[in-house]
C-alpha positions as CSV (number, residue, x, y, z in Angstrom):
1,M,0.0,0.0,0.0
2,S,1.3,3.4,-1.0
3,F,1.8,6.1,1.6
4,D,1.2,9.9,1.1
5,A,2.1,12.0,4.2
6,F,0.4,15.2,2.9
7,H,-2.9,14.1,1.4
8,E,-5.0,16.0,4.0
9,E,-3.1,19.3,3.3
10,E,-3.5,18.8,-0.4
11,A,-7.2,18.4,0.1
12,V,-7.5,21.7,2.1
13,L,-5.5,23.6,-0.6
14,A,-7.7,22.2,-3.2
15,T,-10.8,23.4,-1.3
16,G,-9.4,26.9,-0.8
17,Q,-8.4,27.2,-4.4
18,A,-12.0,26.3,-5.4
19,L,-13.5,29.0,-3.1
20,L,-11.2,31.7,-4.5
21,E,-12.2,30.9,-7.9
22,S,-16.0,30.9,-7.0
23,G,-15.8,34.4,-5.3
24,D,-18.1,33.5,-2.5
25,A,-16.9,35.7,0.3
26,S,-19.2,34.2,2.9
27,Q,-17.5,31.0,2.8
28,L,-13.8,32.3,2.7
29,S,-13.6,33.1,6.4
30,G,-14.5,29.6,7.5
31,A,-12.3,28.1,4.9
32,F,-9.4,30.4,5.9
33,E,-9.7,29.4,9.5
34,T,-9.7,25.8,8.5
35,L,-6.7,26.4,6.2
36,L,-4.8,28.3,9.0
37,K,-5.5,25.5,11.4
38,D,-4.3,22.9,9.0
39,Y,-1.3,25.0,8.1
40,K,-0.3,25.3,11.8
41,K,-0.7,21.6,12.0
42,L,1.3,21.1,8.9
43,F,4.0,23.5,10.1
44,K,4.2,21.7,13.4
45,T,4.6,18.4,11.6
46,T,7.2,20.0,9.3
47,K,9.2,21.2,12.2
48,R,9.0,17.8,13.7
49,L,10.1,16.3,10.5
50,V,12.9,18.7,10.1
51,K,14.2,17.9,13.6
52,L,13.8,14.3,12.9
53,S,15.7,14.7,9.6
54,D,18.5,16.6,11.4
55,R,18.8,13.8,13.8
56,N,18.8,11.2,11.1
57,E,21.3,13.1,9.1
58,A,23.6,13.3,12.1
59,Q,23.1,9.6,12.6
60,L,23.7,9.0,9.0
61,M,26.8,11.0,9.0
62,E,28.0,9.2,12.2
63,A,27.1,5.9,10.6
64,Q,28.9,6.9,7.4
65,A,32.0,7.9,9.5
66,R,31.8,4.6,11.2
67,I,31.5,2.8,7.9
68,E,34.4,4.7,6.5
69,S,36.4,3.8,9.6
70,H,35.4,0.2,9.3
71,S,36.2,0.3,5.6
72,A,39.7,1.5,6.4
73,E,40.1,-1.2,9.0
74,L,38.8,-3.8,6.5
75,Q,41.2,-2.5,3.9
76,K,44.0,-2.8,6.4
77,A,42.8,-6.3,7.4
78,H,42.5,-7.2,3.8
79,A,46.1,-6.1,3.1
80,T,47.2,-8.0,6.2
81,L,45.3,-11.1,4.9
82,E,46.9,-10.7,1.5
83,R,50.3,-10.5,3.1
84,H,49.5,-13.6,5.2
85,A,48.2,-15.4,2.2
86,E,51.3,-14.6,0.3
87,L,53.5,-15.8,3.2
88,L,51.3,-18.9,3.6
89,E,51.6,-19.6,-0.1
90,E,55.3,-19.2,0.1
91,K,55.4,-21.4,3.2
92,V,53.2,-24.1,1.6
93,A,55.4,-24.0,-1.5
94,E,58.5,-24.3,0.7
95,R,57.0,-27.1,2.7
96,T,55.9,-28.8,-0.5
97,R,59.4,-28.6,-1.8
98,D,60.6,-30.0,1.5
99,L,58.0,-32.8,1.3
100,V,58.9,-33.6,-2.3
101,L,62.6,-33.6,-1.3
102,S,61.8,-35.8,1.7
103,Q,59.6,-38.0,-0.4
104,K,62.4,-38.4,-2.9
105,K,64.9,-39.1,-0.1
106,L,62.5,-41.6,1.5
107,E,61.9,-43.3,-1.9
108,K,65.7,-43.4,-2.4
109,L,66.1,-44.8,1.1
110,V,63.5,-47.5,0.4
111,E,65.1,-48.2,-3.0
112,L,68.5,-48.5,-1.4
113,G,67.1,-50.6,1.5
114,I,65.6,-53.1,-1.0
115,A,68.8,-53.2,-3.0
116,L,70.8,-53.7,0.1
117,S,68.6,-56.6,1.3
118,M,69.0,-58.3,-2.1
119,E,72.7,-57.8,-2.4
120,K,74.7,-61.0,-1.9
121,D,78.2,-59.7,-2.4
122,P,79.7,-58.0,0.7
123,D,82.0,-55.7,-1.3
124,R,79.1,-54.5,-3.5
125,L,77.0,-54.1,-0.4
126,L,79.6,-51.9,1.3
127,R,79.9,-49.8,-1.9
128,S,76.2,-49.4,-2.0
129,I,76.0,-48.1,1.6
130,L,78.8,-45.6,0.8
131,M,77.4,-44.2,-2.4
132,G,73.8,-44.3,-1.1
133,G,74.7,-42.2,2.0
134,K,76.6,-39.8,-0.1
135,E,73.7,-39.3,-2.5
136,I,71.0,-38.9,0.2
137,A,73.1,-36.4,2.2
138,Q,74.2,-34.5,-0.9
139,A,77.8,-35.0,0.2
140,D,80.9,-34.3,-1.9
141,R,82.9,-37.3,-0.5
142,A,82.4,-40.3,1.7
143,T,84.4,-42.9,3.6
144,L,83.3,-46.2,5.0
145,Y,85.0,-47.8,8.0
146,V,84.5,-51.5,9.0
147,R,85.1,-52.8,12.4
148,N,87.5,-55.8,12.7
149,E,87.5,-58.7,15.1
150,D,90.6,-57.2,16.8
151,D,88.7,-54.0,17.7
152,T,90.2,-51.8,15.0
153,L,88.7,-49.8,12.2
154,S,89.8,-50.4,8.6
155,F,89.2,-48.1,5.6
156,A,86.8,-50.2,3.5
157,Y,85.8,-47.8,0.8
158,M,86.3,-44.1,-0.2
159,S,84.2,-42.4,-2.8
160,S,87.2,-40.5,-4.2
161,N,89.9,-42.2,-6.3
162,D,92.4,-41.9,-3.5
163,A,94.2,-45.0,-2.3
164,L,92.8,-46.5,0.8
165,P,95.0,-46.0,3.9
166,A,96.7,-49.2,4.9
167,F,96.7,-48.5,8.6
168,K,94.0,-49.4,11.1
169,L,92.4,-47.2,13.7
170,P,92.5,-48.9,17.2
171,L,89.4,-48.5,19.3
172,Y,91.2,-49.1,22.5
173,D,94.7,-48.0,23.7
174,E,97.3,-50.3,25.2
175,Q,95.7,-50.0,28.6
176,G,92.4,-51.1,27.2
177,Q,90.8,-47.7,27.5
178,P,88.4,-46.6,24.7
179,I,89.8,-44.0,22.3
180,H,87.2,-41.2,21.9
181,Q,89.4,-38.4,20.5
182,Y,88.8,-39.4,16.9
183,V,85.4,-39.0,15.3
184,A,85.3,-42.5,13.6
185,T,86.4,-44.4,16.8
186,H,84.0,-42.4,19.0
187,V,81.0,-43.1,16.8
188,T,81.9,-46.8,16.6
189,L,82.3,-47.0,20.3
190,T,79.2,-45.1,21.3
191,G,76.9,-45.5,18.3
192,E,76.2,-41.7,18.4
193,T,76.1,-39.5,15.3
194,V,78.7,-36.7,15.2
195,R,78.0,-33.6,13.1
196,L,80.7,-31.0,12.6
197,D,79.8,-27.8,10.7
198,D,83.3,-26.4,10.4
199,L,86.3,-28.6,10.8
200,Y,88.5,-25.5,10.9
201,G,86.4,-24.0,13.7
202,D,85.6,-25.5,17.1
203,T,85.5,-29.3,16.9
204,G,85.2,-29.8,20.6
205,Q,86.8,-33.0,22.0
206,F,87.7,-34.4,18.6
207,D,91.1,-34.5,17.0
208,V,90.7,-33.8,13.3
209,S,94.4,-33.3,12.5
210,G,94.3,-36.3,10.2
211,A,91.7,-34.6,7.9
212,K,93.6,-31.4,7.9
213,K,96.8,-33.2,6.9
214,F,94.9,-34.8,4.1
215,D,93.6,-31.4,3.0
216,A,97.1,-30.0,3.1
217,A,98.5,-32.9,1.0
218,S,95.7,-33.0,-1.5
219,G,94.6,-29.4,-1.8
220,Y,91.1,-30.4,-0.8
221,R,89.3,-28.5,2.0
222,T,87.1,-30.4,4.4
223,T,84.5,-28.0,5.9
224,S,81.4,-29.9,7.1
225,M,81.4,-33.6,8.3
226,V,78.9,-36.0,9.6
227,T,79.7,-39.6,10.8
228,V,77.0,-42.1,11.5
229,A,77.3,-45.6,13.1
230,L,76.4,-48.8,11.2
231,K,74.2,-50.4,13.8
232,A,73.3,-54.1,13.4
233,R,71.1,-56.2,15.6
234,E,70.9,-55.3,19.3
235,G,72.7,-52.0,18.6
236,R,76.0,-53.7,17.8
237,V,78.1,-51.3,15.8
238,I,80.0,-52.9,12.9
239,G,81.4,-49.8,11.3
240,A,80.9,-46.1,10.5
241,L,80.0,-44.0,7.5
242,Q,81.6,-40.6,7.3
243,L,80.3,-38.0,4.9
244,I,82.2,-34.9,4.0
245,N,81.1,-31.4,2.7
246,A,77.4,-31.1,2.1
247,I,76.7,-29.4,-1.2
248,N,73.9,-26.9,-1.7
249,A,71.8,-28.2,-4.6
250,D,71.0,-24.7,-5.9
251,T,74.3,-22.9,-5.4
252,G,76.8,-25.7,-5.3
253,A,78.4,-24.2,-2.2
254,V,79.6,-26.2,0.7
255,E,77.3,-25.9,3.7
256,A,76.5,-27.7,7.0
257,F,74.6,-31.0,6.8
258,D,70.9,-30.8,7.1
259,P,69.9,-32.6,10.3
260,E,66.8,-34.0,8.6
261,L,69.0,-35.6,5.8
262,V,71.3,-36.9,8.5
263,S,68.4,-38.9,9.9
264,F,67.9,-40.5,6.5
265,V,71.6,-41.4,6.4
266,E,71.3,-42.9,9.9
267,A,68.4,-45.0,8.7
268,L,70.4,-46.1,5.6
269,G,73.3,-47.0,7.9
270,A,71.1,-49.1,10.1
271,Q,69.6,-50.9,7.0
272,G,73.0,-51.4,5.5
273,A,74.4,-52.7,8.8
274,V,71.6,-55.2,9.2
275,A,72.0,-56.3,5.5
276,L,75.8,-56.7,6.0
277,D,75.2,-58.5,9.3
278,N,72.8,-60.9,7.5
279,L,75.4,-61.5,4.9
280,N,78.0,-62.2,7.5
281,L,75.6,-64.6,9.3
282,I,74.8,-66.3,6.1
283,K,78.5,-66.6,5.3
284,I,79.2,-68.0,8.8
285,Q,76.3,-70.5,8.3
286,E,77.6,-71.5,4.9
287,E,81.1,-71.9,6.2
288,L,79.8,-73.9,9.2
289,F,77.8,-76.1,6.8
290,E,80.7,-76.6,4.5
291,S,83.0,-77.3,7.4
292,I,80.5,-80.0,8.6
293,I,80.4,-81.5,5.1
294,Q,84.2,-81.5,4.9
295,V,84.5,-83.0,8.4
296,L,82.0,-85.7,7.3
297,A,84.0,-86.3,4.1
298,S,87.2,-86.4,5.9
299,A,85.8,-88.8,8.4
300,I,84.7,-91.1,5.6
301,D,88.2,-90.9,4.1
302,A,89.8,-91.4,7.5
303,K,87.5,-94.3,8.2
304,S,89.4,-96.2,5.6
305,P,93.2,-95.6,5.2
306,Y,92.9,-96.9,1.7
307,T,90.5,-94.2,0.4
308,G,92.0,-91.2,2.1
309,G,91.6,-88.1,0.0
310,H,88.9,-89.5,-2.4
311,C,86.2,-87.1,-1.1
312,L,88.6,-84.2,-1.5
313,R,89.9,-85.0,-5.0
314,V,86.6,-85.8,-6.7
315,P,85.1,-82.3,-6.2
316,E,88.3,-80.7,-7.3
317,L,88.4,-82.8,-10.5
318,G,84.7,-82.2,-11.0
319,K,85.1,-78.4,-10.8
320,M,88.0,-78.5,-13.4
321,L,85.7,-80.3,-15.8
322,A,82.8,-77.9,-15.1
323,Q,85.0,-74.9,-15.6
324,A,86.1,-76.2,-19.0
325,A,82.5,-76.7,-20.0
326,C,81.7,-73.1,-18.9
327,D,84.7,-71.8,-20.9
328,A,83.6,-73.5,-24.1
329,K,82.6,-71.0,-26.7
330,E,81.1,-73.5,-29.2
331,G,80.1,-77.1,-29.6
332,P,77.8,-79.0,-27.2
333,F,78.8,-76.8,-24.2
334,G,78.8,-73.4,-26.0
335,A,75.6,-72.3,-24.3
336,F,76.4,-74.0,-20.9
337,D,77.1,-71.8,-17.9
338,M,76.9,-71.9,-14.1
339,D,76.0,-69.0,-11.8
340,E,77.2,-68.6,-8.2
341,S,74.4,-70.8,-6.8
342,D,75.1,-73.6,-9.4
343,W,78.8,-73.6,-8.5
344,R,78.0,-73.8,-4.8
345,A,75.6,-76.7,-5.3
346,F,78.1,-78.5,-7.5
347,H,80.9,-78.0,-5.0
348,L,78.7,-79.3,-2.1
349,A,77.5,-82.3,-4.3
350,G,81.1,-83.2,-5.0
351,W,82.0,-83.2,-1.3
352,L,78.8,-85.1,-0.4
353,H,78.8,-87.7,-3.2
354,D,80.0,-90.5,-0.9
355,C,78.5,-89.3,2.4
356,G,76.4,-92.5,2.5
357,K,79.7,-94.4,3.1
358,V,79.3,-93.7,6.7
359,T,76.9,-96.6,6.7
360,T,79.3,-99.0,4.9
361,P,81.4,-101.3,7.2
362,E,85.1,-100.5,7.0
363,Y,86.1,-104.1,6.5
364,V,83.9,-104.3,3.4
365,V,85.3,-101.2,1.9
366,D,88.8,-102.3,2.6
367,K,88.3,-106.0,1.7
368,A,91.6,-106.8,-0.1
369,T,91.2,-110.6,-0.2
370,K,88.2,-112.9,-0.4
371,L,88.5,-114.4,3.1
372,E,89.2,-111.1,4.8
373,T,86.5,-109.9,7.3
374,I,86.1,-108.9,10.9
375,Y,87.3,-112.1,12.5
376,N,87.2,-113.5,16.0
377,R,90.8,-114.3,16.8
378,M,89.6,-117.2,19.1
379,H,89.2,-119.3,15.9
380,E,92.9,-118.8,15.2
381,V,93.8,-119.6,18.8
382,R,91.8,-122.8,18.6
383,T,93.5,-123.7,15.3
384,R,96.9,-123.3,17.0
385,F,95.8,-125.6,19.8
386,E,94.7,-128.1,17.2
387,V,98.1,-127.9,15.6
388,L,99.9,-128.4,18.9
389,R,97.8,-131.4,19.7
390,R,98.6,-132.9,16.3
391,D,102.3,-132.2,16.9
392,A,102.1,-134.2,20.2
393,E,100.2,-137.0,18.4
394,I,102.7,-137.1,15.6
395,A,105.7,-137.3,18.1
396,Y,103.9,-140.3,19.8
397,L,103.1,-142.1,16.6
398,Q,106.6,-141.5,15.3
399,G,108.0,-143.2,18.5
400,M,105.6,-146.1,18.2
401,L,106.2,-146.7,14.5
402,D,109.9,-146.2,14.4
403,G,111.7,-148.9,12.6
404,K,108.6,-150.9,11.5
405,E,108.3,-149.4,8.0
406,D,110.8,-148.5,5.3
407,P,112.0,-145.0,6.0
408,A,112.3,-144.2,2.3
409,V,108.7,-145.1,1.6
410,L,107.6,-143.0,4.5
411,A,109.7,-140.0,3.4
412,E,108.4,-140.3,-0.2
413,R,104.8,-140.4,1.0
414,R,105.5,-137.5,3.4
415,D,107.2,-135.5,0.7
416,A,104.4,-136.1,-1.8
417,A,101.8,-135.0,0.8
418,F,103.9,-131.9,1.6
419,A,104.1,-131.0,-2.1
420,Q,100.4,-131.5,-2.6
421,L,99.6,-129.4,0.4
422,Q,102.0,-126.7,-0.8
423,D,100.4,-126.7,-4.3
424,D,96.9,-126.7,-2.9
425,F,97.6,-123.9,-0.5
426,A,99.3,-121.8,-3.2
427,F,96.2,-122.3,-5.4
428,V,93.8,-121.4,-2.5
429,A,96.0,-118.3,-1.7
430,E,95.9,-117.3,-5.4
431,C,92.2,-117.6,-5.5
432,N,91.9,-115.6,-2.3
433,V,93.7,-112.6,-3.9
434,G,91.0,-112.2,-6.5
435,G,93.3,-111.3,-9.3
436,E,92.2,-114.1,-11.7
437,F,88.8,-114.9,-13.2
438,M,87.4,-118.0,-11.5
439,S,86.7,-120.3,-14.4
440,P,84.5,-123.4,-13.8
441,E,87.7,-125.5,-13.7
442,R,89.2,-123.4,-10.9
443,V,85.9,-123.5,-9.0
444,E,85.9,-127.3,-9.3
445,R,89.4,-127.6,-8.0
446,L,88.5,-125.5,-5.0
447,K,85.6,-127.8,-4.3
448,Q,87.9,-130.8,-4.4
449,I,90.3,-129.2,-2.0
450,A,87.4,-128.3,0.3
451,Q,86.6,-132.0,0.7
452,I,89.9,-132.7,2.5
453,T,89.1,-133.2,6.1
454,W,90.9,-132.6,9.4
455,Q,90.1,-133.5,13.0
456,R,89.0,-130.8,15.5
457,Y,89.5,-131.7,19.1
458,F,88.4,-128.4,20.7
459,D,84.9,-127.0,21.1
460,D,84.2,-124.3,18.4
461,R,81.4,-122.8,20.5
462,L,83.7,-121.5,23.3
463,G,84.8,-117.8,23.4
464,I,82.5,-116.7,20.6
465,S,80.3,-113.6,20.5
466,H,76.5,-113.5,21.3
467,A,75.8,-112.7,17.6
468,E,77.8,-115.7,16.5
469,S,76.0,-118.0,19.0
470,R,72.6,-117.0,17.6
471,R,73.7,-118.1,14.1
472,L,74.7,-121.6,15.3
473,V,72.4,-124.4,14.1
474,G,71.8,-127.7,15.9
475,E,73.9,-129.3,18.6
476,S,77.7,-129.2,18.8
477,A,79.3,-132.1,17.1
478,P,81.0,-134.6,19.5
479,L,84.8,-134.3,19.7
480,P,86.9,-135.1,17.9
481,A,84.9,-133.7,15.0
482,T,85.7,-134.0,11.3
483,E,85.9,-130.7,9.6
484,Q,86.3,-129.8,5.9
485,L,89.5,-127.9,4.9
486,L,87.2,-125.2,3.3
487,C,83.6,-125.1,4.4
488,D,80.4,-123.1,4.1
489,K,78.5,-123.4,7.4
490,P,75.0,-122.2,8.3
491,E,76.5,-119.8,10.9
492,H,78.5,-118.1,8.1
493,V,75.2,-116.7,6.8
494,V,74.1,-113.4,8.4
495,D,70.3,-112.9,7.9
496,R,69.1,-109.5,6.7
497,S,66.9,-109.3,9.8
498,E,70.0,-108.5,11.8
499,S,70.1,-105.1,10.0
500,P,66.8,-104.4,8.2
501,I,66.7,-101.9,5.3
502,S,65.6,-98.5,6.7
503,Y,64.4,-97.0,3.4
504,D,61.6,-97.5,0.9
505,P,63.1,-98.5,-2.5
506,E,59.9,-97.8,-4.3
507,A,59.4,-94.3,-2.8
508,L,63.0,-93.5,-3.8
509,G,62.5,-94.7,-7.3
510,L,65.2,-97.4,-6.9
511,K,65.6,-100.2,-9.4
512,I,67.7,-102.7,-7.4
513,D,67.9,-106.3,-6.5
514,I,68.3,-106.7,-2.8
515,P,70.2,-109.9,-1.8
516,E,68.3,-112.3,0.5
517,N,71.1,-112.3,3.1
518,L,73.0,-109.4,4.7
519,Y,76.4,-111.2,4.5
520,N,77.7,-114.7,3.7
521,Y,81.1,-115.5,5.2
522,G,81.3,-119.0,3.8
523,E,84.9,-119.8,3.0
524,L,84.2,-121.7,-0.2
525,Y,81.4,-119.2,-1.1
526,N,83.9,-116.3,-0.9
527,L,86.8,-118.1,-2.6
528,C,84.6,-118.9,-5.6
529,I,83.8,-115.2,-6.3
530,G,84.1,-114.8,-10.1
531,R,86.0,-111.5,-10.2
532,G,87.4,-109.3,-7.5
533,T,87.1,-110.0,-3.8
534,L,83.4,-109.0,-3.0
535,T,80.4,-111.3,-2.7
536,N,77.0,-110.1,-4.0
537,E,76.0,-109.2,-0.5
538,E,79.2,-107.1,0.0
539,R,78.9,-105.5,-3.3
540,F,75.3,-104.5,-2.6
541,K,76.4,-103.1,0.8
542,I,79.1,-101.0,-0.9
543,N,76.7,-99.8,-3.6
544,E,74.1,-99.1,-0.9
545,H,76.2,-96.0,0.1
546,I,74.7,-94.3,-3.0
547,I,71.2,-95.0,-1.6
548,Y,72.1,-93.7,1.8
549,T,73.7,-90.7,0.2
550,M,70.3,-89.9,-1.4
551,V,68.4,-90.7,1.8
552,M,70.7,-88.5,3.9
553,L,70.7,-85.6,1.5
554,G,66.9,-85.9,1.0
555,E,66.4,-85.3,4.7
556,L,68.4,-82.0,4.6
557,H,66.3,-78.9,4.1
558,F,68.3,-77.3,1.3
559,P,67.3,-73.8,0.0
560,P,65.7,-73.8,-3.5
561,E,69.0,-73.0,-5.2
562,L,70.6,-76.1,-3.7
563,Q,67.7,-78.5,-4.2
564,N,69.5,-80.5,-7.0
565,I,72.4,-81.5,-4.7
566,A,71.0,-85.0,-4.0
567,E,70.5,-85.6,-7.7
568,M,74.0,-84.6,-8.6
569,A,75.6,-86.5,-5.7
570,G,73.5,-89.6,-6.1
571,G,74.0,-90.1,-9.8
572,H,77.7,-90.8,-10.2
573,H,77.1,-94.6,-10.6
574,E,74.5,-94.3,-13.3
575,T,75.2,-94.9,-17.0
576,M,74.0,-93.3,-20.2
577,I,71.9,-96.3,-21.2
578,G,70.1,-97.2,-17.9
579,T,72.3,-100.0,-16.7
580,G,73.7,-98.1,-13.7
581,Y,72.9,-97.8,-10.0
582,P,70.6,-97.3,-8.2
583,K,67.8,-95.8,-10.4
584,K,69.0,-97.1,-13.8
585,L,68.8,-93.6,-15.2
586,E,69.6,-92.8,-18.8
587,R,71.6,-89.8,-20.1
588,A,68.6,-87.6,-20.7
589,Q,67.4,-88.1,-17.1
590,M,70.7,-86.9,-15.6
591,T,71.9,-83.3,-15.2
592,L,75.2,-82.4,-16.8
593,Q,76.8,-81.9,-13.4
594,A,75.8,-85.5,-12.3
595,R,77.5,-86.8,-15.4
596,M,80.6,-84.7,-14.6
597,L,80.9,-86.2,-11.2
598,A,80.6,-89.7,-12.6
599,I,83.7,-89.0,-14.8
600,A,85.5,-87.4,-11.8
601,D,84.7,-90.3,-9.5
602,I,85.9,-93.0,-12.1
603,F,89.1,-91.2,-13.0
604,E,90.1,-90.6,-9.4
605,A,89.4,-94.2,-8.5
606,L,91.5,-95.5,-11.5
607,T,94.5,-93.2,-10.7
608,A,94.3,-93.5,-6.9
609,S,97.4,-95.0,-5.3
610,D,95.8,-95.8,-2.0
611,R,93.5,-98.7,-2.9
612,P,94.4,-102.1,-1.4
613,Y,92.8,-104.2,-4.1
614,K,94.7,-102.8,-7.1
615,K,97.8,-101.0,-8.3
616,P,97.5,-97.4,-9.3
617,K,97.2,-96.9,-13.1
618,T,99.1,-94.5,-15.2
619,L,97.4,-91.7,-17.1
620,S,97.3,-93.6,-20.4
621,E,96.0,-96.8,-18.8
622,S,93.3,-94.9,-17.0
623,L,92.2,-93.0,-20.1
624,R,92.2,-96.2,-22.2
625,I,89.9,-97.9,-19.7
626,M,87.6,-94.8,-19.7
627,S,87.5,-94.8,-23.5
628,F,86.2,-98.4,-23.3
629,M,83.6,-97.2,-20.8
630,R,82.7,-94.4,-23.2
631,N,82.3,-96.9,-26.0
632,D,80.0,-98.9,-23.8
633,Q,78.0,-95.7,-22.9
634,H,78.9,-96.0,-19.2
635,I,80.1,-92.3,-19.2
636,D,79.1,-89.3,-21.3
637,A,81.0,-89.2,-24.6
638,E,80.9,-85.4,-25.1
639,L,82.1,-84.8,-21.5
640,F,84.9,-87.3,-21.9
641,D,86.0,-85.7,-25.2
642,L,86.1,-82.3,-23.3
643,F,88.0,-84.0,-20.5
644,L,90.6,-85.0,-23.0
645,S,90.7,-82.1,-25.4
646,Q,91.0,-79.5,-22.6
647,G,93.7,-81.4,-20.8
648,I,91.8,-81.8,-17.6
649,Y,93.5,-85.1,-16.9
650,T,96.9,-83.2,-17.1
651,Q,95.8,-80.5,-14.7
652,Y,94.6,-83.1,-12.2
653,A,97.8,-85.2,-12.6
654,E,100.0,-82.2,-11.9
655,R,98.2,-81.5,-8.6
656,F,97.5,-85.0,-7.3
657,L,99.5,-87.8,-9.0
658,P,103.2,-88.8,-8.4
659,P,105.5,-88.4,-11.3
660,E,105.7,-92.2,-12.0
661,Q,102.0,-92.3,-12.9
662,I,102.3,-89.4,-15.4
663,D,103.2,-90.9,-18.7
664,E,102.8,-89.7,-22.3
665,V,99.2,-89.6,-23.6
666,D,98.1,-89.5,-27.2
667,I,94.5,-88.4,-26.8
668,S,93.8,-89.1,-30.5
669,K,93.6,-92.7,-29.5
670,F,90.9,-92.0,-27.0
671,L,88.7,-89.3,-28.6
672,S,85.4,-90.2,-30.0
673,R,85.1,-90.5,-33.8
674,Q,83.5,-87.1,-34.1
675,E,86.4,-85.5,-32.3
676,S,89.1,-87.5,-34.1
């Protein structure tokens, strides 16, 4: 709704104007009074309005003044806010740069930490710690110290090309007191970080004369320095990292080290120390493991004086052949190579290839004659008593019969008997050595000799072991008892139940024929062995060392890179055509390293001079035999050609064979047709 403050006044004026125009004087007086009255009223209202307006104007002016004052304050506040905003923006930008830099340093620290944890070479690891700390701290130079077992510090690495000082820094003086005057020794002893902003200013307790001498000699100037400890587990300090001259990334000027960056270097030092400590622990474990293996191998060799050094020589010969295969640039081995893990696995397999021999009885390994065994000497004592009794009987009979028979006839009969005994004994002794093949005719003669009897007058069950007593069958024969000169008795047979097999042939993938008996000590049975000195039972017992090698190695928890040790160590009696032992593997089923160990094992055995059952063979004799084995596909033809063509046999001979075994060798006679 509109509002008109003067509508009444306008109405009065309109009425008066109308009266004037009408000329009616009678009505003018009343109208004038009314108009005057209304005018007064209007004047009064006007005055009130004017006063009100004056007051409002003053208030408006006051309000305007206040507004102008507030506006000035707002402008001032706005300017302040603008300045604060600019400062905040600059601060945010600065913090952003710092955060980006810290992020990059942190990323670099993580990257270095991962690299350090993966590094397996101690020298490369130390170098990574040195260069990583130098990069993170933006240092110009760096030096890495390593703590030695004799409580000294050695200069391990320097980032400059300067030669490493040969001297060591002792951590303790002659009285056993810690040396804190040098920065590196103090940090190593206490584990504290030391930061010096100006080496030519106040360095406190530390003697930095060495750095100053270096500066004087090299023309370099060391200004700022920070040294952090390499702390391994449980705070054990294993070295120190010293960084020299922090470089400003923008100006290139030398400045003090940023404490925040120093904390990153400390973290890197801790990571590096743990990684290095891990490597040292792994190295110690590997050395311990290898020492145990070598002790085991040495014990096996020492167990038999006739095989001493076999477990040492086979891995050495195997590594010679493996190196030749790795060095080949063409041919069947042109693409063959072995990394560090492969070499370690092959080395251990060589040492462990006969570890199962700890289960093989010494007398079986050393059996030089057919009748040799662990023997109860009481049997020999009883035999001597038998001989003494016969001597007494003979003296008595000689006295009784003296003069009743022609002495010449008696002498002839005696001499004939002596000669026959000598001949028979020589034949039996020859058979016992095992050097000749036992033809059917020779076996038959042994059986005839065995039928010769003698009288036993002493109880053969006295003074024997409990195990021997258990094998006796039936009652003791009444004395005197008639015995065969050579005999196979039931008690000579040792049942397998006395030492049951402890492995599952099927689970191991073995293809073997297990003899019914554990041993057979029968005299005639042993003397009739066709070749060599071992019975089937004894040969199985010796061959069984391969099985126990596989069983023993299978029970060891090797890391993944060493998982094939059992295969390499257990395959050196296999052939290329599946006629070997114990799995009857063929060439394609065997690794190259297993075939290498087979050649090494055979060549070492042929040339060994400490075997009781054979004479050592010369180089040419050994290689000739191995060429026959190659032709029969008992050994790998390509590896044997490499063995010959690269002179591996000569390298081995120069290290391990006496001069009398090293003769001239024409390898063209032994190379395969493809090579020749």
